[in-house]
N, C-alpha and C positions, 0 to 999 in steps of 0.2 A: 501571531502567525497562524495559529490553529483556527482562530475564528475566521480568518480569511479563507482558509481551505474549506471549512464547513460551509460557508456562505456560497462558495463556488460550486460545491458538490450538490447543493440543494436547488440550483437554478432550474426552472421549469424546462428550458430548452435542452439542457444537457442530458447525456445518457446517465444511467445509474452508475455511479462510481463508488468505490470503497477504498479505504486505506488498509494496506496489508503490511504486516510486520513479520519478518522471517528471521530465525536464528541461523547464523552461518558460522561453521567452525573454521577458525583460522589455522594457519600452518603451525602456530605455536601451541595449539591445543585448546585455546580459549575460544569463547563464543562472542560474536559481534552481531548486531542487529541491522538488517537491511529493510528500509521502509520504502514503500512505493504506493502511489495512487493509481489504481487500475480500474478498468470497467469490471462489473460483476462477472461478466462472461470470462474474463481472463484471470480472475483471482485464483482459481484452482490450478491453472497452468503455472502461475508464478510460484506457488507453494511446492510444486514437484521438484 
């Protein structure tokens, strides 16, 4: 599956995308990870 995502992100027509991983604290006090593929412009907004 990762190869498919990388191939899609490298296409010449598409915008520049990046995969962002963010640690999110759950209600129990542990951490889980949220992954999302976003454009480079929106990456900083996702991490806030």
